[in-house]
Structure formats: C-alpha cells, structure tokens
DOSE-612457 format. One record per residue: z, x, y of N, C-alpha, C, O in turn; residue in three letters. Coordinates in steps of 0.1 Angstrom, whole numbers, padded with zeros to 4 digits, always signed. Atoms other than C-alpha are relative to their C-alpha. Example, Ala and Ser with C-alpha at 12.3 -4.5 7.8 and 13.67 -1.06 7.14 Angstrom:
+0000+0009-0012+0078+0123-0045+0000+0009+0012+0007+0019+0012ALA+0000-0009-0011+0071+0137-0011+0008-0008+0011+0009-0003+0022SER
This chain:
+0017+0007+0009+0067+0088-0090+0013-0006-0014+0023-0001-0019MET-0010+0012+0009+0082+0059-0114-0006+0012-0013-0014+0022-0012SER+0007-0007+0014+0075+0072-0156+0002-0012-0003+0009-0012-0013THR+0005+0008+0008+0069+0038-0163-0015+0001-0007-0024+0007-0003ASN+0007-0004+0004+0049+0031-0192-0018-0010-0001-0028-0011-0009GLU+0012+0010-0004+0022+0006-0177-0002+0000+0013-0012-0006+0016LEU+0006-0002-0015+0023+0015-0135+0005+0010+0001+0017+0010-0003LEU-0004-0012-0008+0028+0048-0121+0003+0000+0013-0007+0001+0020THR+0000+0006-0013+0042+0041-0090+0006+0015+0011+0016+0022+0008ILE-0004-0007-0007+0041+0066-0059-0005-0005+0010-0014-0012+0011ASP-0012+0003+0006+0057+0065-0041+0010+0000-0004+0006-0002-0016PRO-0010+0001+0003+0093+0065-0051+0012-0012+0013+0023-0016+0014SER-0011+0006-0013+0107+0047-0020-0010-0003+0011-0014+0008+0017SER+0001+0003-0013+0092+0030+0008+0001+0008+0012+0012+0005+0018LEU-0001-0007-0012+0085+0057+0038-0004-0008+0016-0015-0012+0020GLN+0004+0011-0011+0082+0038+0068-0001+0010+0017+0007+0010+0026PHE-0004-0010-0012+0074+0064+0098+0002-0010+0019-0007-0014+0027PRO-0001+0003-0012+0098+0051+0126-0006-0001+0014-0013+0008+0018PHE+0011+0002-0013+0084+0037+0159+0012-0012+0003+0016-0019-0006GLU-0005+0008-0001+0105+0014+0176-0008-0016+0010-0009-0013+0022LEU+0005+0012-0008+0088-0021+0193-0012+0000-0008-0022-0001+0000ASN+0014-0003+0003+0058-0016+0169+0002-0002-0017+0011+0003-0024LYS+0002+0002+0015+0048-0029+0133-0002+0015-0006-0008+0025-0001HIS-0002-0016+0010+0055+0001+0104-0007-0003-0010-0004-0014-0015LEU+0009+0003+0006+0028+0001+0081+0001+0013-0015+0000+0025-0012SER+0001-0016+0006+0030+0028+0045-0007-0009-0013-0008-0021-0014CYS+0004+0000+0016+0016+0026+0010+0007+0004-0012+0017+0012-0012SER-0004+0004+0009+0020+0020-0021-0011+0004-0011-0022-0002-0009LEU+0011-0001+0010-0001+0032-0051+0002-0002-0015+0006+0008-0020TYR+0000+0003+0010+0000+0020-0083-0010+0002-0013-0021-0004-0011LEU+0009-0013+0009-0018+0041-0112+0002-0011-0014+0013-0015-0016THR-0001+0002+0011-0026+0021-0147-0010+0011-0008-0022+0012-0007ASN+0007-0008+0007-0032+0047-0170+0003-0002-0015+0009+0006-0022LYS-0001+0010+0012-0032+0023-0200-0013-0005+0000-0019-0005+0011THR+0013+0005+0001-0067+0008-0217+0004-0013+0004-0007-0017+0008ASP-0005+0009-0001-0051-0023-0211-0001-0010+0016-0003-0002+0025ASN+0001+0003-0017-0052-0049-0174+0016-0003-0003+0023-0006-0013HIS-0020+0000-0002-0014-0048-0162+0000-0006+0011-0004+0000+0022VAL-0004+0007-0014-0003-0078-0137+0009+0009+0005+0014+0018-0001ALA-0013-0001-0008+0021-0071-0112+0004-0009+0009-0003-0018+0013PHE-0003+0012-0010+0041-0089-0087+0007+0008+0010+0008+0019+0006LYS-0004-0009-0005+0059-0073-0059+0012-0009+0011+0009-0014+0022VAL-0007+0005-0008+0095-0087-0047+0008+0009+0007+0009+0021+0006LYS-0004-0009-0013+0115-0079-0015+0016-0002+0001+0020-0004-0010ARG-0015+0007-0003+0154-0089-0005-0009-0006+0015-0013-0017+0015THR-0001+0006-0013+0145-0096+0029-0019-0001+0004-0027+0007+0008HIS+0017+0002-0001+0109-0117+0029-0010+0001+0015-0022+0003+0019LEU+0005+0003-0015+0107-0123+0065-0003+0012+0009-0010+0011+0020LYS-0002-0013-0006+0111-0087+0076-0013+0009-0002-0017+0017+0006ASN+0013-0006+0001+0078-0076+0058-0008-0010-0008-0004-0018-0017TYR+0012+0001+0004+0047-0084+0049-0009+0008-0007-0013+0018-0003ARG+0004-0009+0013+0032-0073+0014-0019-0004-0003-0023-0016-0004VAL+0012+0001+0004-0007-0067+0007-0006+0007-0007-0006+0019-0004ARG-0005+0009+0006-0015-0074-0019+0017-0005-0011+0021+0001-0021PRO-0011+0004+0004+0018-0091-0030+0001+0004-0018+0009+0008-0025ASN-0002+0003+0015+0004-0096-0064-0014+0006-0005-0021+0012+0003SER+0012-0004+0007-0025-0087-0089-0004+0010-0010+0003+0020-0010GLY+0005-0008+0015-0044-0069-0121-0005+0014+0006-0015+0016+0014VAL+0010-0013-0001-0049-0033-0121-0008+0002-0011-0006+0001-0023VAL+0007+0002+0013-0074-0030-0140+0001+0020-0008+0004+0030-0003LEU-0002-0012+0003-0077-0002-0170-0005+0017+0008-0014+0019+0016PRO+0006-0010-0008-0077+0036-0158-0002-0003+0011-0013+0001+0013ARG+0004+0004-0011-0076+0023-0123+0010+0004+0009+0021+0006+0004SER-0015+0001-0010-0050+0028-0091-0009-0014+0010-0020-0016+0013THR+0001+0007-0008-0042-0004-0069+0004+0007+0014+0010+0018+0014CYS-0010-0004-0015-0031+0002-0029+0008-0014+0005+0003-0024+0010GLU-0003+0010-0009-0010-0019-0018+0011+0004+0014+0020+0013+0013VAL-0005-0004-0014+0005-0018+0019+0008-0010+0003+0005-0022+0002ILE-0016+0007-0007+0039-0029+0034-0002+0002+0008-0007+0012+0011VAL+0002-0001-0018+0040-0038+0071+0017-0009+0005+0020-0020+0003THR-0011+0004-0006+0073-0041+0087+0005-0004+0012+0005+0003+0021MET-0001+0008-0013+0081-0062+0113+0004+0013+0011+0011+0022+0007GLN-0008-0007-0009+0087-0044+0149+0014-0002+0003+0017-0013+0005ALA-0007+0000-0003+0118-0035+0155+0009+0003+0010+0010+0015+0013GLN-0004-0005-0015+0140-0036+0186+0008+0011+0002+0008+0018+0012LYS-0010-0013-0002+0168-0010+0176-0001+0007-0013-0003+0003-0024GLU+0001-0011+0013+0167+0020+0153+0009+0006-0009+0016+0015-0004ALA-0008-0001+0010+0185+0025+0124+0011+0012+0005+0009+0023+0010PRO-0010-0014-0002+0220+0044+0126-0003+0008-0009+0001+0020-0006SER+0005-0009+0013+0206+0060+0091-0011+0000+0003-0016-0009+0010ASP+0013+0000+0002+0174+0071+0084-0002-0007-0013-0013-0005-0017MET+0001+0005+0004+0183+0048+0053+0000-0016+0002+0001-0020+0013GLN-0001+0012-0003+0184+0012+0047+0002-0006-0013-0002-0002-0024SER-0002+0001+0012+0199-0010+0026-0010-0011-0008-0008-0014-0020ASN+0010+0008+0006+0167-0032+0020-0008+0007-0012-0012+0019-0013GLU+0008-0009+0013+0151-0029-0015-0012-0012-0001-0013-0024+0003LYS+0011+0013+0002+0118-0041-0029+0000+0004-0019+0006+0013-0025PHE+0002-0004+0012+0109-0044-0067-0016-0004-0008-0022-0014-0006MET+0013+0002+0003+0077-0041-0085+0004-0006-0021+0012-0005-0029ILE+0001+0012+0015+0074-0062-0119-0012+0004-0004-0021+0006+0004GLN+0017-0005+0004+0043-0052-0142+0006-0006-0017+0016-0005-0025SER+0001+0004+0019+0036-0070-0177-0015+0006-0001-0021+0011+0008VAL+0016+0001+0006+0000-0068-0197-0004-0014+0000+0000-0025-0004ILE+0011+0011-0004-0023-0089-0189-0012-0003-0006-0016+0008-0011ALA+0009+0002+0008-0053-0105-0205-0012+0003+0006-0015-0003+0016SER+0014-0001-0007-0086-0093-0198-0010-0006+0011-0018-0001+0019PRO+0009+0010-0008-0103-0127-0184+0012-0003+0011+0007-0009+0020GLY-0012+0004-0009-0069-0133-0163-0005-0001+0017-0006+0008+0024VAL+0002-0001-0009-0079-0150-0132+0011-0003+0016+0008-0003+0028LYS-0014+0002-0008-0045-0156-0112+0015+0003-0008+0019+0000-0019GLU-0013-0002+0010-0011-0145-0119+0010-0005+0008+0010-0006+0020VAL-0009+0011+0000+0018-0165-0122+0012+0004-0003+0012+0014-0010THR-0014-0003-0002+0056-0163-0119+0002+0000-0020+0010+0007-0027PRO-0007+0004+0015+0056-0177-0159-0005+0013-0008+0000+0016-0019VAL+0004-0015+0014+0036-0139-0173+0013+0009+0004+0014+0019-0003MET-0005-0007-0001+0065-0124-0157+0017-0003-0012+0026+0004-0014PHE-0014+0006+0007+0092-0148-0180+0004+0010-0012-0005+0013-0019SER-0006-0007+0008+0111-0128-0202+0000-0002-0012-0003+0005-0022LYS-0001+0009+0013+0119-0156-0227-0009-0001-0012-0005-0002-0024GLU+0006-0003+0008+0089-0155-0241-0005+0014-0016-0012+0014-0026ALA+0002-0014+0001+0092-0119-0251-0005+0011-0001-0005+0021-0010GLY+0005-0008-0008+0075-0104-0230+0009+0010+0004+0021+0010+0006ARG-0007-0012-0005+0078-0067-0221-0002+0002+0015-0013+0005+0020VAL+0006-0001-0016+0082-0068-0183+0006+0015+0004+0015+0019-0002VAL-0001-0015-0002+0084-0031-0169+0010-0003+0017+0006-0011+0025GLU-0004+0006-0013+0107-0035-0136+0006+0015+0011+0017+0020+0009GLU-0001-0012-0011+0107-0004-0105+0008-0008+0011+0006-0018+0018THR-0008+0003-0018+0132-0008-0078-0002+0013+0010+0001+0025+0006LYS+0005-0009-0010+0120+0010-0044+0012-0002+0009+0018-0012+0011LEU-0007+0002-0014+0142+0018-0015-0004+0001+0011-0015+0007+0012LYS+0008+0004-0014+0135+0012+0021+0004+0017+0009+0016+0019+0013VAL-0006-0011-0008+0137+0049+0039-0006+0000+0014-0015-0009+0014THR+0010-0001-0003+0123+0059+0072+0001+0015+0008+0011+0022+0011PHE+0005-0013+0000+0106+0090+0083+0000+0002+0014+0001-0007+0022VAL-0001-0006-0023+0106+0108+0122-0019+0001-0003-0025+0007-0012CYS+0015+0001-0005+0069+0100+0134-0008+0010-0004-0019+0011-0010SER+0011-0012+0003+0061+0135+0136-0005+0009-0013-0011+0019-0014THR+0004-0007+0015+0058+0141+0098-0012-0009-0003-0018-0009-0014THR+0014+0010+0008+0031+0113+0095-0016+0008+0002-0019+0016+0010THR+0009-0002-0001-0002+0118+0088-0009-0002+0008-0012-0013+0008ASN+0005+0006-0008-0025+0118+0116-0015+0003-0004-0022-0004+0004THR+0012-0001+0002-0059+0128+0102-0010-0014+0002-0007-0026+0000ASN+0008+0013-0002-0089+0107+0109-0009+0000-0010-0016-0009-0008GLU+0006-0006+0010-0108+0120+0075+0008-0011-0013+0005-0021-0019LEU-0007+0002+0012-0083+0115+0050+0016+0000+0001+0022+0010+0004LEU-0013+0006+0005-0048+0097+0044+0008+0012-0014+0004+0013-0025THR-0003-0004+0015-0026+0119+0020+0016-0003-0002+0025-0001+0007ILE-0013+0000+0002+0004+0113+0006+0005+0003-0018-0001+0005-0029ASP-0011-0007-0012+0034+0124+0002-0005+0012+0004-0014+0020-0001PRO+0003-0016-0013+0034+0151+0028+0005+0012-0004+0006+0023+0003LEU-0004-0011+0002+0047+0172+0004+0003-0001-0017+0009-0011-0022SER+0001+0000+0016+0045+0184-0036+0013+0001-0005+0019+0012-0005LEU-0012-0002+0007+0077+0176-0051+0002-0002-0016-0001-0011-0023GLN+0001+0004+0013+0084+0184-0084+0014-0004-0009+0026-0003-0006PHE-0014+0009+0013+0110+0169-0110+0004+0016-0006-0002+0021-0016PRO-0001-0012+0010+0126+0206-0118+0001+0003-0016+0009-0005-0020PHE-0008-0003+0012+0131+0217-0154-0005+0014-0005-0017+0017-0004GLU+0001-0016+0000+0135+0252-0163-0007+0000-0013-0002-0007-0022LEU+0006-0009+0010+0109+0269-0191-0015-0013-0005-0021-0015-0015LYS+0008+0015+0004+0087+0237-0187-0007-0003+0015-0005-0002+0027LYS+0014+0000-0013+0055+0230-0168+0008-0018+0007+0015-0026+0002GLN-0002+0011-0009+0059+0203-0139-0013-0001+0008-0021+0008+0012MET+0010+0003-0006+0035+0184-0124+0002-0017+0009+0009-0026+0007SER-0008+0014-0012+0037+0155-0094-0020+0002+0003-0029+0010+0001CYS+0016+0007-0009+0005+0137-0076-0003+0003+0008+0007+0009+0014SER-0002+0003-0016-0009+0136-0043-0015-0011+0002-0023-0013-0006LEU+0010+0015-0001-0034+0106-0031-0003+0000+0012+0003+0000+0022TYR+0007-0001-0015-0062+0110-0007-0006-0012+0002-0012-0017-0008MET+0009+0009-0001-0076+0083+0007-0008+0003+0012-0004+0010+0021THR+0008-0003-0008-0107+0081+0025+0002-0018+0005+0004-0028-0001ASN-0001+0014-0005-0107+0052+0052-0013-0003+0006-0018-0013+0009LYS+0015+0004-0010-0140+0057+0069-0014-0006-0012-0014-0009-0024THR+0012+0001+0005-0175+0050+0061-0007+0011-0009-0016+0010-0017ASP+0006-0012+0004-0183+0083+0052+0004+0007-0013+0014+0002-0018ASN+0001-0010+0014-0185+0107+0020+0012+0011+0009+0011+0014+0021ASN-0010-0008-0006-0154+0131+0027+0002+0009-0012+0005+0005-0023VAL-0002-0011+0009-0154+0168+0009+0015+0004+0003+0018+0004+0015ALA-0014-0008+0000-0116+0184+0003-0006+0014-0004-0018+0017-0006PHE-0005-0015+0005-0106+0219-0006+0010-0001-0003+0015-0010+0004LYS-0019-0002-0002-0069+0226-0016+0001+0015-0001-0001+0020-0011ILE-0008-0014+0010-0056+0262-0016+0013-0002+0008+0018-0008+0017LYS-0017+0000-0002-0020+0275-0019+0004+0013+0003-0006+0021+0005THR-0006-0014-0004-0001+0307-0012+0002+0005-0012+0005+0017-0011THR-0005-0012+0008+0005+0317-0050-0011-0011-0009-0006-0019-0018HIS+0009-0001+0013-0026+0308-0070+0001+0000-0015-0007-0005-0022PRO+0000-0005+0014-0017+0319-0102+0013-0010-0007+0014-0012-0019LYS-0005+0002+0003+0013+0302-0101-0002-0019-0003+0006-0026-0009LYS+0005+0015+0003-0007+0265-0099-0007-0003-0005-0015+0006-0008TYR+0012+0006+0004-0030+0244-0115-0003-0011+0006+0005-0021+0006CYS+0005+0016-0009-0050+0218-0091-0012-0005-0006-0021+0002-0010VAL+0008+0011+0007-0069+0190-0106-0005-0008+0007+0003-0016+0011ARG+0008-0012-0006-0094+0192-0088+0004+0002+0014+0008-0005+0024PRO-0001-0005-0016-0091+0213-0060-0009-0001+0009-0008+0003+0021ASN+0008+0000-0017-0120+0204-0041-0009-0016-0011-0006-0022-0021SER+0002+0015+0001-0143+0172-0044-0005-0005+0011-0004+0000+0022GLY+0004+0007-0008-0158+0145-0029+0009-0017+0002+0005-0027-0005VAL-0002+0018-0003-0141+0111-0018-0011-0011+0006-0017-0009+0017VAL+0012+0012-0003-0164+0080-0015+0005-0009+0013+0012-0006+0022LEU-0006+0007-0021-0158+0057+0018+0007-0009-0009+0003-0014-0019PRO-0004+0010+0004-0133+0035+0012+0007-0005-0009+0011-0017-0012ARG-0008-0002+0017-0116+0052-0022+0011+0007+0005+0015+0009+0016SER-0011-0004+0000-0090+0067-0034-0002+0014-0007-0013+0014-0014ILE+0000-0009+0009-0086+0102-0051+0013+0006-0007+0019+0014+0000CYS-0008-0006+0001-0059+0113-0070-0003+0016-0005-0012+0021-0012GLU+0006-0011+0004-0054+0149-0073+0012+0005-0010+0022-0001-0005VAL-0011-0003+0003-0026+0163-0097+0005+0015-0003-0001+0020-0013ILE-0004-0014-0005-0010+0198-0089+0013+0002-0015+0023-0004-0016VAL-0009-0001+0008+0009+0210-0121+0004+0018+0000-0006+0025+0000THR-0008-0011-0006+0037+0246-0114+0000+0000-0017+0000-0009-0026MET-0001-0006+0016+0037+0270-0146+0011-0003-0002+0018-0007+0007GLN-0013-0002+0004+0068+0271-0167+0009+0010+0010+0002+0020+0012ALA-0007-0006-0004+0095+0287-0147+0011+0005-0005+0014-0003-0014GLN-0007-0011+0011+0120+0311-0163+0021-0006+0009+0031-0009+0004LYS-0013+0000-0013+0150+0308-0131-0002-0011+0010-0012-0014+0016GLU+0001+0011-0010+0163+0279-0112+0002+0004+0014+0009+0012+0019ALA+0003-0004-0021+0153+0280-0072+0017-0004+0002+0025-0011-0004PRO-0015-0005-0004+0185+0287-0056-0001-0011+0013+0010-0010+0019SER+0002+0008-0003+0174+0259-0033-0013-0010+0000-0025-0006-0004ASP+0013+0009+0004+0152+0225-0031-0009-0002+0011-0015-0013+0013THR+0010-0004-0007+0131+0238-0004-0006+0017-0008-0001+0027-0013GLN+0006-0012+0007+0105+0263-0015-0013+0009+0009-0024+0005+0012SER+0013-0007-0013+0082+0291+0009-0013+0001-0003-0021+0008+0002ASN+0014+0003+0005+0052+0280-0008-0005-0013+0005+0001-0024+0005GLU+0005+0008-0006+0025+0262+0007-0015-0004-0005-0023+0004-0009LYS+0013+0003+0002-0006+0242+0002-0004-0006+0012+0001-0012+0021PHE+0009+0004-0015-0034+0235+0026-0014-0008-0003-0022-0001-0009LYS+0011+0006+0001-0062+0206+0025-0006-0001+0008-0002-0004+0019ILE+0004-0003-0013-0089+0211+0043-0009-0018-0005-0007-0025-0015GLN+0006+0010+0001-0114+0179+0047-0012+0000+0010-0010+0004+0021SER+0010-0002-0011-0150+0177+0063-0008-0014-0009-0007-0019-0020VAL+0006+0009+0001-0174+0153+0064-0015+0003-0012-0022+0013-0015ILE+0014-0005+0013-0202+0153+0036-0014-0009+0002-0015-0020+0006ALA+0014+0011+0002-0240+0141+0031+0003-0008-0009+0009-0004-0019SER+0001+0010+0012-0242+0110+0012-0003+0006-0018+0004+0003-0027PRO+0005-0001+0010-0265+0129-0015+0011+0019-0009+0007+0026-0018GLY-0005-0013+0001-0240+0162-0017+0009+0001-0016+0020-0002-0018VAL-0009-0004+0013-0232+0174-0055+0006+0008-0004+0006+0009-0016GLU-0003-0014-0002-0216+0206-0047+0011+0005+0011+0008+0008+0023GLU-0004-0003-0014-0187+0215-0027+0001+0019+0001+0005+0027-0008VAL+0004-0013-0004-0194+0249-0010+0012+0004+0005+0019-0006+0006THR-0004-0012-0013-0173+0276+0012-0006-0005+0010+0000-0011+0019ASP+0009+0001-0013-0199+0271+0035+0006-0018+0008+0008-0019+0020GLN-0002+0011-0008-0190+0233+0043+0007+0001+0003+0008-0007+0012MET-0011+0001-0012-0156+0242+0057+0002+0012+0009+0013+0016+0012PHE+0002-0009-0008-0167+0267+0078-0005-0002+0017-0017-0005+0020SER-0001+0011-0011-0160+0255+0117-0013+0014+0009-0017+0011+0020LYS+0007-0001-0011-0184+0282+0131-0011-0003-0003-0019+0006-0003GLU+0017+0010-0004-0217+0256+0129+0006-0015+0007+0001-0026+0008ALA-0006+0013-0005-0193+0235+0146+0006-0015-0004+0010-0025+0001GLY-0010+0014+0007-0179+0214+0120+0010-0003+0000+0017+0006-0003ARG-0012+0004-0003-0148+0191+0128+0003+0001-0019-0003-0007-0027VAL-0010-0001+0009-0124+0204+0096+0016-0006+0005+0023-0002+0015VAL-0010+0003-0002-0094+0187+0095+0007+0008-0013+0001+0011-0024GLU-0002-0004+0010-0066+0202+0077+0020-0003-0004+0029+0000+0003GLU-0013+0003+0002-0033+0193+0062+0009+0014-0008+0006+0023-0016THR-0009-0011+0006-0003+0214+0055+0013-0007-0009+0017-0019-0007LYS-0007+0008+0006+0022+0205+0031+0009+0012-0007+0006+0024-0009LEU-0013-0014+0009+0057+0223+0012+0002-0003-0011+0000-0015-0014ARG-0007+0001+0009+0068+0226-0016+0015-0004-0002+0024+0005+0000VAL-0009+0000+0005+0096+0209-0029+0006-0001-0012-0003-0001-0021THR-0005+0003+0014+0120+0205-0059+0009-0014+0000+0016-0014+0010TYR-0010+0011+0002+0140+0170-0068+0011+0003-0006+0012+0012-0014VAL-0016-0003+0004+0173+0171-0076+0003+0001-0017-0005-0008-0021CYS+0003+0009+0016+0179+0168-0118+0016+0011+0002+0019+0020+0008SER-0011-0003+0004+0213+0170-0133+0001+0016-0011+0011+0022-0013THR+0005-0009+0009+0200+0197-0157-0004+0013+0004-0008+0021-0004SER+0002-0013-0008+0195+0223-0131+0008+0004+0010+0013-0005+0017THR-0013-0004-0009+0220+0243-0108-0008+0003+0015-0005+0014+0021ASN+0004+0003-0011+0199+0235-0078+0013-0009+0008+0018-0020+0005ILE-0007+0008-0012+0222+0227-0048-0005-0011+0007-0016-0011+0014THR+0010+0013-0007+0215+0192-0037+0011-0005+0011+0020-0012+0007CYS-0010+0005-0008+0236+0185-0005-0009-0016+0002-0020-0020+0000SER+0009+0017-0008+0230+0146+0012-0008+0005+0006-0018-0002+0003SER+0006-0001-0009+0211+0162+0035-0016+0004-0009-0027+0001-0005ASN+0014-0006+0011+0185+0180+0005-0003-0016-0001-0012-0020+0006ASP+0005+0014+0008+0182+0144-0010-0011-0005+0012-0023-0005+0010GLN+0002+0005-0007+0174+0131+0020-0019+0002+0002-0029-0006+0001ARG+0013-0006-0005+0146+0157+0034-0010-0004-0011-0022-0007-0007SER+0010+0000+0014+0128+0152-0002-0009-0015+0006-0021-0014+0008LEU+0002+0016-0009+0119+0115+0014-0011+0002+0007-0021-0004+0006LEU+0008-0001-0009+0102+0129+0040-0012+0010+0001-0020+0009+0011HIS
C-alpha cells in the first residue's frame, strides 16, 4: 500500500490472474483520506496493452474510487510472473467545483505538489483468485509492514458487485492479537467497504515472511432493512448460502527487521 498524503493506493502492484487467450482485469482502490478534492491521472508504458477505466478523475474527500485495469488477451505465458511494464498514478489537490481533469493540473511548473506512485505489473496463479459471488475481497492476504514494538495495520477492501445488501463477519485464529474494524457489517449494493486490521506490537521479529495465523470472512445476502448483524445470519442450517474466504497473514520485508526474504518470498507476497 502506498503512503502518499493525498491518495492511498491499494494494492501496491497490478496483480492479474493470468489465463491464456483471455482478457485479464484487476482493480486498484484510490482512497482519499483528506478533506480536499484530489484529481488523479493514470499513465502506463504500453498504452495498447491495457484499458483503464477511469484513467483520470476526482476522488471526493474521505471516499474511495475503484479503477479497473484490463489487459488484452495474451497468446503466450510470461517466462516469469513479473513484467517490465509499469504504471504511474499522479495525484494533485483540485478545486471543489472542477468538472474536467486536464494535463495542466499535473504541471509542476506552477509550484503544484504532484504526488506520483509507480506500480509494477505482476501475474497471479488463477487458483488464488477470489471467485465469490457476493463479495470480492482484495488483497487475498493480510500484508503487514513489520516493525518491532509498533502496532501494524493493513486494509482489506470488500466490493459488493451485486444488487443485494451483503452482510459480512470476520473471524481470526488469534482474536487477542488483532483489532478488526469493522469486524462485521453490511456492504450496500454496488459499493465498497474498507476494513482495517491492526496487529498488536510484537517484541520479536518472525522467523519467516509467512504466518500460521489465518482470517476467515463470511458473507451472506441480507435483508434491505437489516440494522444489526448477528451470528444466526451466518447459520447454514436454515439453508442459507454462506460464502467463506480464508486469508493468510504475511509480513512485508523490511530492512529494519531480521526477516529472511528470499526472491521467492518477495514474489509470494504479491500473490
């Protein structure tokens, strides 16, 4: 995840679930946590290979914008799961009444503060793709930037692409170690809910980038007027269709810790 002051961009790389001879899509979530309007523009090194919707726009204060990037169908599999192609997202404070995003807005000559975030393109094995019908969850692992004796946080984005209200509940194998906000709730139709997971400060560095701790997200269709999420809503005994997604916990390599990071470990953090 980026640490820019204007837009938080998640994930920090474009992760495509690779399949031959098929258009591939993935999402970026641009979150504006400021009280200003923020204009953005998406650039890429290979214009013909990708379609970006929207490729520019304005993110309202305290809101999130989803950007969908579609890669043209590929005839050959890459020799590695990495790509030389790159994206860059520019962001700048915009006037509240702006109607059109223009290249002049991102000119640094007038003294504007223009933030730039570069993103790599990676390919993910298709077996790791979230195929749930109710909620699309991104990313598919909780990736914590590890620092000793400091609380660490990361975000999950749950997208409801249905026309129903979807209730969710989050469980973890170590409830005392993590604070999840919100740990349950309702995602409205065609909207996104951000969940922030905070890990308590740790006194020792993990011996590996992977953890045995896991999270599970349950989701179920909810009535439009539901006000409270209860355990009974996720009971399968009444014939309800309850979707479940399991997430791993991983640690992002940091020079300030003694985590052993091989090249394979670094690549796995993107999956």
